[in-house]
C-alpha positions as CSV (number, residue, x, y, z in Angstrom):
1,M,-35.6,-18.2,-33.9
2,V,-35.2,-21.7,-32.7
3,D,-34.8,-24.3,-35.5
4,Y,-35.3,-28.0,-35.6
5,A,-31.4,-28.8,-35.0
6,D,-31.8,-26.7,-31.6
7,I,-34.8,-29.0,-30.8
8,A,-32.8,-32.2,-31.8
9,A,-30.3,-31.0,-29.5
10,A,-32.1,-30.5,-26.6
11,Y,-33.8,-33.9,-27.4
12,E,-30.3,-35.6,-27.0
13,V,-29.8,-33.7,-23.6
14,L,-33.4,-34.5,-22.0
15,R,-33.4,-38.2,-23.0
16,P,-31.8,-39.4,-20.0
17,V,-33.5,-37.3,-17.7
18,V,-37.3,-36.6,-18.7
19,K,-40.0,-39.7,-19.0
20,Q,-41.0,-39.9,-22.9
21,T,-44.5,-39.7,-21.9
22,P,-47.1,-42.0,-23.7
23,L,-49.0,-41.1,-26.9
24,E,-52.4,-43.0,-26.2
25,R,-55.3,-43.3,-28.5
26,S,-58.4,-42.6,-26.6
27,K,-61.2,-45.3,-28.0
28,T,-64.0,-43.3,-26.0
29,F,-62.9,-40.0,-27.1
30,S,-62.6,-41.1,-30.6
31,E,-66.1,-42.5,-30.8
32,M,-67.3,-39.0,-29.3
33,T,-65.6,-37.0,-32.0
34,E,-65.8,-39.5,-35.0
35,A,-61.7,-39.3,-35.4
36,D,-58.8,-41.1,-34.0
37,L,-58.1,-38.8,-30.9
38,Y,-54.7,-39.4,-29.2
39,L,-53.7,-37.9,-25.8
40,K,-49.9,-37.1,-25.1
41,L,-49.7,-37.7,-21.3
42,E,-47.3,-34.7,-20.4
43,N,-49.7,-34.6,-17.2
44,L,-47.5,-37.8,-16.0
45,Q,-44.2,-35.9,-16.7
46,T,-41.8,-35.6,-13.6
47,T,-43.2,-32.7,-11.7
48,G,-46.5,-33.1,-13.0
49,S,-45.9,-30.9,-16.1
50,F,-43.9,-30.4,-19.4
51,K,-42.1,-27.2,-17.6
52,L,-39.1,-29.8,-16.7
53,R,-38.0,-29.9,-20.5
54,G,-37.3,-26.3,-21.0
55,A,-36.2,-25.6,-17.6
56,Y,-33.5,-28.5,-17.9
57,N,-32.2,-27.6,-21.1
58,K,-32.0,-23.8,-20.0
59,I,-30.1,-24.8,-17.0
60,H,-27.9,-27.3,-18.8
61,R,-26.6,-24.9,-21.4
62,L,-25.3,-22.4,-18.9
63,N,-21.4,-22.2,-18.4
64,N,-19.8,-23.4,-15.4
65,E,-19.8,-19.9,-13.5
66,E,-23.3,-19.4,-14.2
67,K,-24.1,-22.5,-12.8
68,R,-21.8,-21.7,-9.7
69,R,-23.7,-18.5,-9.1
70,G,-27.4,-20.1,-9.2
71,V,-30.5,-19.6,-11.1
72,I,-34.0,-17.9,-10.4
73,C,-37.3,-17.7,-11.6
74,A,-40.8,-16.5,-10.6
75,S,-43.8,-18.7,-11.1
76,A,-47.2,-19.6,-9.4
77,G,-46.6,-23.3,-10.2
78,N,-45.7,-25.5,-12.8
79,H,-42.5,-23.6,-13.8
80,A,-41.4,-23.2,-10.2
81,Q,-41.3,-26.9,-9.9
82,G,-39.5,-27.5,-13.2
83,V,-36.9,-25.1,-12.4
84,A,-36.4,-26.5,-8.8
85,H,-36.2,-29.9,-9.8
86,A,-34.0,-29.6,-13.1
87,A,-31.6,-27.3,-10.8
88,T,-31.0,-29.9,-8.3
89,L,-30.5,-32.6,-11.1
90,L,-27.6,-30.3,-12.3
91,D,-26.3,-29.6,-8.9
92,V,-27.4,-25.8,-9.1
93,S,-28.7,-23.8,-6.4
94,S,-32.2,-22.3,-7.3
95,T,-34.4,-19.7,-5.9
96,V,-38.0,-19.4,-6.8
97,Y,-40.2,-16.2,-6.1
98,M,-43.9,-17.0,-5.7
99,P,-46.9,-14.6,-5.1
100,R,-48.3,-15.0,-1.5
101,Y,-51.7,-16.2,-3.2
102,A,-49.7,-19.2,-4.6
103,P,-51.2,-22.7,-3.3
104,P,-49.8,-24.2,-0.3
105,T,-49.3,-27.5,-2.0
106,K,-47.4,-26.0,-4.7
107,I,-45.3,-24.0,-2.4
108,I,-44.4,-27.3,-0.7
109,A,-43.8,-29.3,-3.8
110,T,-41.2,-26.5,-5.2
111,R,-39.3,-26.5,-1.6
112,S,-39.4,-30.4,-1.8
113,Y,-37.5,-30.3,-5.3
114,G,-34.8,-28.3,-3.7
115,A,-35.5,-24.6,-4.4
116,E,-35.4,-21.7,-1.8
117,V,-38.8,-20.3,-2.1
118,I,-39.7,-16.8,-1.4
119,L,-43.2,-15.3,-1.4
120,E,-43.4,-11.7,-2.6
121,G,-46.2,-9.5,-3.6
122,E,-50.1,-10.2,-4.4
123,T,-49.5,-11.2,-7.9
124,Y,-47.4,-12.9,-10.3
125,D,-46.0,-9.6,-11.9
126,D,-44.9,-8.6,-8.4
127,A,-43.2,-11.7,-7.9
128,H,-41.4,-11.6,-11.4
129,E,-40.3,-8.1,-10.6
130,A,-38.7,-9.0,-7.2
131,A,-37.0,-11.9,-8.8
132,V,-35.7,-10.1,-11.7
133,G,-34.0,-7.5,-9.2
134,H,-32.7,-10.4,-7.2
135,A,-31.1,-11.7,-10.3
136,E,-29.6,-8.5,-11.3
137,R,-28.4,-7.6,-7.8
138,D,-26.7,-11.2,-6.9
139,G,-25.8,-12.0,-10.6
140,L,-28.0,-15.0,-10.8
141,T,-29.5,-16.4,-14.2
142,F,-33.2,-15.7,-14.6
143,V,-34.8,-18.6,-16.2
144,P,-37.8,-17.5,-18.2
145,A,-41.1,-19.3,-18.3
146,F,-41.3,-19.1,-21.9
147,N,-39.7,-16.6,-24.0
148,D,-36.3,-18.1,-24.3
149,P,-34.7,-20.0,-27.1
150,D,-33.4,-22.9,-24.9
151,V,-36.6,-23.0,-23.1
152,I,-38.6,-23.1,-26.3
153,A,-36.2,-26.0,-27.9
154,G,-36.7,-28.1,-24.5
155,Q,-40.5,-27.9,-24.6
156,G,-40.2,-28.9,-28.6
157,T,-38.8,-32.2,-27.7
158,I,-42.4,-33.3,-27.2
159,G,-43.0,-32.8,-30.9
160,I,-40.2,-35.3,-31.7
161,E,-41.6,-37.7,-29.3
162,M,-44.9,-37.3,-30.9
163,H,-43.9,-38.3,-34.5
164,R,-41.7,-41.1,-33.4
165,A,-45.0,-42.5,-31.7
166,L,-47.3,-41.6,-34.5
167,Q,-45.8,-40.6,-38.0
168,D,-49.1,-39.6,-39.7
169,I,-50.5,-36.9,-37.3
170,D,-53.2,-34.6,-39.1
171,V,-53.9,-32.3,-36.2
172,V,-52.1,-31.2,-33.2
173,L,-54.1,-29.2,-30.3
174,V,-51.8,-27.3,-27.7
175,P,-52.4,-25.2,-24.8
176,V,-51.2,-21.7,-25.0
177,G,-50.2,-19.5,-22.3
178,G,-47.0,-17.5,-22.9
179,G,-46.3,-19.5,-26.1
180,G,-43.3,-21.3,-25.2
181,L,-44.8,-25.0,-25.5
182,I,-46.5,-24.3,-28.9
183,S,-43.6,-22.7,-30.2
184,G,-41.3,-25.6,-29.8
185,V,-43.9,-28.4,-30.6
186,A,-44.9,-26.5,-33.9
187,V,-41.2,-26.0,-35.0
188,A,-40.4,-29.8,-34.4
189,L,-43.4,-31.1,-36.0
190,K,-43.5,-28.8,-39.0
191,H,-39.9,-30.0,-39.7
192,L,-40.7,-33.7,-39.5
193,Q,-44.2,-33.5,-41.3
194,P,-44.7,-30.1,-43.2
195,D,-48.4,-30.9,-43.9
196,V,-49.6,-31.5,-40.0
197,T,-51.9,-28.8,-39.1
198,V,-50.9,-27.1,-35.4
199,I,-53.9,-25.4,-33.4
200,G,-53.2,-23.4,-30.1
201,V,-55.9,-23.2,-27.6
202,E,-56.2,-20.5,-24.9
203,A,-58.5,-19.9,-22.1
204,E,-61.4,-17.3,-23.4
205,G,-60.6,-15.4,-20.1
206,A,-56.8,-15.1,-20.9
207,Q,-56.4,-14.7,-24.7
208,A,-53.2,-12.8,-24.9
209,M,-51.7,-14.8,-27.8
210,Y,-54.9,-15.0,-29.9
211,R,-55.6,-10.9,-29.7
212,S,-51.6,-10.4,-30.3
213,L,-51.9,-12.3,-33.6
214,Q,-55.0,-10.0,-34.3
215,Q,-53.1,-6.7,-33.6
216,G,-49.9,-8.1,-35.2
217,E,-47.7,-7.5,-32.4
218,P,-47.5,-8.8,-28.6
219,T,-50.3,-7.0,-26.7
220,P,-50.7,-7.2,-23.0
221,L,-54.4,-7.8,-21.6
222,T,-55.6,-5.4,-19.1
223,S,-57.5,-8.1,-17.2
224,M,-57.8,-12.1,-16.9
225,S,-60.2,-14.5,-15.4
226,T,-59.8,-18.2,-16.0
227,I,-59.6,-21.5,-13.7
228,A,-56.9,-22.3,-15.9
229,D,-53.9,-20.6,-14.3
230,G,-51.2,-22.4,-15.7
231,I,-51.9,-20.5,-19.1
232,A,-53.0,-17.2,-17.6
233,V,-50.4,-14.9,-19.1
234,K,-51.1,-11.2,-19.6
235,H,-48.1,-10.7,-22.2
236,P,-46.9,-13.4,-24.7
237,G,-43.2,-12.5,-25.5
238,M,-41.7,-11.2,-28.5
239,L,-40.1,-14.5,-29.3
240,T,-42.7,-16.7,-28.7
241,F,-45.4,-14.4,-30.7
242,E,-42.7,-14.7,-33.7
243,H,-42.8,-18.6,-33.8
244,V,-46.7,-18.7,-33.4
245,R,-47.3,-16.3,-36.3
246,R,-44.6,-18.3,-38.4
247,Y,-45.5,-22.0,-37.4
248,V,-49.1,-22.2,-35.8
249,D,-52.3,-22.6,-38.0
250,D,-54.7,-21.4,-35.9
251,M,-55.6,-19.7,-32.6
252,I,-58.9,-20.6,-30.9
253,T,-60.4,-20.0,-27.5
254,V,-62.5,-22.3,-25.0
255,T,-64.4,-21.4,-21.9
256,D,-64.0,-22.4,-18.5
257,E,-67.0,-24.4,-18.7
258,E,-66.0,-26.3,-21.6
259,I,-62.5,-26.7,-19.7
260,A,-64.3,-28.1,-16.4
261,R,-66.5,-30.4,-18.4
262,T,-63.3,-31.8,-20.4
263,L,-61.6,-32.5,-16.9
264,Y,-64.6,-34.4,-15.5
265,M,-64.5,-36.5,-18.8
266,L,-60.9,-37.0,-18.4
267,M,-61.4,-38.4,-15.0
268,Q,-64.5,-40.4,-15.7
269,R,-63.8,-41.9,-19.0
270,A,-60.0,-42.1,-19.2
271,K,-59.1,-42.2,-15.5
272,L,-56.6,-39.1,-15.9
273,V,-56.0,-36.1,-13.4
274,V,-55.6,-33.2,-15.7
275,E,-55.1,-29.5,-14.5
276,P,-57.4,-26.9,-16.2
277,A,-54.7,-25.6,-18.5
278,G,-53.3,-29.2,-19.6
279,A,-57.0,-30.0,-20.6
280,A,-57.9,-26.9,-22.9
281,G,-56.4,-28.3,-26.2
282,L,-58.9,-31.6,-25.7
283,A,-61.7,-29.1,-24.6
284,A,-61.7,-27.5,-27.9
285,V,-62.3,-30.8,-29.8
286,L,-64.7,-32.4,-27.2
287,C,-66.7,-29.5,-26.9
288,G,-67.2,-29.0,-30.7
289,T,-65.1,-25.7,-31.2
290,V,-63.2,-27.6,-33.9
291,S,-64.3,-30.6,-35.7
292,Y,-61.8,-33.3,-37.8
293,P,-63.6,-36.4,-38.7
294,S,-61.8,-39.4,-39.7
295,E,-58.3,-37.9,-38.9
296,N,-55.6,-38.3,-36.5
297,I,-55.8,-35.6,-33.8
298,V,-53.2,-35.5,-30.9
299,A,-54.5,-33.4,-27.8
300,L,-51.5,-32.4,-25.6
301,L,-52.4,-32.8,-22.0
302,S,-49.7,-30.4,-20.6
303,G,-49.9,-30.8,-17.1
304,G,-51.4,-32.6,-14.2
305,N,-51.0,-30.3,-10.9
306,I,-54.7,-29.2,-10.1
307,N,-55.7,-27.4,-7.1
308,L,-57.6,-30.2,-4.8
309,L,-60.3,-27.7,-4.2
310,L,-61.2,-27.1,-7.6
311,L,-60.8,-31.0,-8.3
312,T,-63.7,-31.6,-6.1
313,Q,-65.9,-28.9,-7.3
314,T,-65.1,-30.1,-10.9
315,I,-66.2,-33.7,-9.6
316,E,-69.6,-32.5,-8.4
317,R,-70.1,-30.2,-11.0
318,G,-69.8,-33.0,-13.6
319,M,-71.8,-35.5,-11.5
320,M,-74.9,-33.0,-11.7
321,Q,-74.4,-32.3,-15.3
322,H,-74.6,-36.0,-15.8
323,D,-77.4,-36.6,-13.3
324,L,-75.6,-38.6,-10.9
325,L,-75.6,-35.9,-8.3
326,S,-78.7,-33.9,-7.4
327,R,-79.5,-31.3,-5.0
328,F,-83.3,-30.5,-3.9
329,A,-84.5,-27.4,-1.7
330,V,-87.6,-28.9,0.2
331,T,-89.4,-26.2,2.3
332,V,-91.8,-27.5,5.0
333,P,-93.3,-26.6,8.2
334,D,-90.5,-26.4,11.3
335,R,-91.5,-29.3,13.3
336,P,-90.4,-32.4,14.4
337,H,-90.5,-35.8,12.0
338,M,-90.4,-33.3,8.8
339,L,-86.9,-34.3,8.0
340,G,-87.5,-38.0,8.6
341,R,-90.4,-37.9,6.0
342,I,-88.0,-36.4,3.3
343,L,-85.5,-39.0,4.2
344,D,-87.9,-42.0,4.4
345,T,-89.0,-40.7,0.9
346,L,-85.6,-40.8,-0.3
347,A,-85.0,-44.2,1.3
348,E,-87.6,-46.2,-0.2
349,L,-86.2,-45.0,-3.8
350,N,-82.8,-46.4,-2.8
351,V,-81.3,-43.0,-3.0
352,N,-77.8,-42.2,-1.1
353,V,-78.0,-39.2,0.5
354,Q,-74.6,-37.0,0.7
355,S,-75.3,-34.1,2.7
356,I,-78.1,-32.0,4.4
357,S,-78.3,-28.5,5.6
358,H,-81.0,-26.3,7.1
359,D,-82.1,-22.9,6.1
360,R,-84.4,-20.8,8.5
361,M,-82.9,-17.1,8.1
362,T,-83.4,-16.5,4.3
363,T,-86.1,-14.0,3.5
364,S,-87.8,-16.4,1.0
365,V,-88.5,-19.0,3.9
366,P,-91.7,-18.5,5.1
367,I,-91.7,-17.6,9.0
368,G,-92.7,-21.1,10.8
369,H,-90.9,-23.0,7.9
370,V,-87.5,-24.5,7.4
371,K,-85.8,-25.1,3.5
372,I,-84.0,-28.4,4.0
373,I,-81.3,-28.7,1.4
374,V,-80.5,-32.4,0.5
375,T,-77.6,-33.5,-1.9
376,F,-78.1,-37.0,-2.9
377,Q,-76.1,-39.5,-5.4
378,T,-78.5,-40.9,-7.8
379,L,-78.4,-43.5,-10.8
380,G,-79.6,-41.0,-13.6
381,A,-82.1,-39.0,-14.8
382,E,-85.0,-41.8,-14.4
383,Q,-84.2,-41.7,-10.7
384,I,-84.5,-37.9,-10.0
385,S,-87.9,-37.9,-12.0
386,Q,-88.8,-40.8,-9.4
387,V,-87.6,-38.5,-6.6
388,E,-89.6,-35.6,-7.9
389,R,-92.7,-37.6,-8.3
390,A,-92.6,-39.2,-4.8
391,L,-91.9,-35.8,-3.2
392,R,-95.1,-34.5,-5.0
393,E,-97.3,-37.3,-4.0
394,R,-96.4,-36.9,-0.2
395,E,-97.1,-32.9,-0.8
396,L,-93.6,-32.0,0.3
397,P,-92.8,-28.7,-1.9
398,Y,-89.4,-28.8,-3.7
399,E,-87.1,-27.0,-5.6
400,R,-84.4,-28.8,-7.9
401,L,-81.1,-26.7,-7.4
402,Q,-78.5,-26.6,-10.3
């Protein structure tokens, strides 16, 4: 088991290497939750996530022979970049196995930090198996993503930073995948402030730790489905499981929809780009899964490496939910000037059209007609109501698409 002395030692190792990321109070989110809500901004960490901390501490503690041979890991994203950058800083060669489906941006980023990237298999498990075999064959040191005492100690330095920035923390919300992050943070904070409440938050579609605690032992999931790929772990480790069981007060889950809403609010109100896994803890309090009025709450934003296509979808979905973007399907006779009538109607209301598409093939569209789908920006619900009223007055049959 990792103790506070291990984390304090890691803190001294990491202090000249990693950013001591800000702990900032959010006025907007505090008002929304009727609490004092602080954000620990690990999304601003070098490599875009907390993973650099554990990777550097692990590699730093290797002996000279182990460093000479090099290190290896398996990862689809943040851990890969953390290991690559840490190894380069320590002048150690690194090899990273990634599944073939890994986003190109993450592959490019990992290579840019100095690692040799090998694409292997369709899943993370395939890449992990190949990396372990490579490590055994060539005598490389395998750097685990979470189930390792040096990795846990490195992640735990975030807890020390939190306490130094805010001595009176009531509740901490931490995203949980394999459990390395919350294990270290919980050990540190429980030592520094024993009455603090530490809550782990998993995606509903990947709740391996939550179910393992219910079963009383690490229990693998048979399937996973979540946008929060950074915490999509099928099997928590025995070491992290024991830390969570001993030091964490509660485990809860949030839905992908709640995570997506939180990502949008972070961009719109806090001007922060955060990946889905990184927003899980904040989602629990913003969406009402937990409530702690009048208390000091810290939500750990663990990373900011979001897929750009998902980011675009999140922004558009959020704008639609807040009535800043709308999509209407107008079915009209397929003849000249009909599109012009629709656009003239929108222009009279100062609506900014974003895109237009035509559908003549769907069987629900009558023969001789066309369904014109118009996506446009609005100023809110009142302007959308004005659009609906104007379309009815001009006898343009419409359907609002959600």
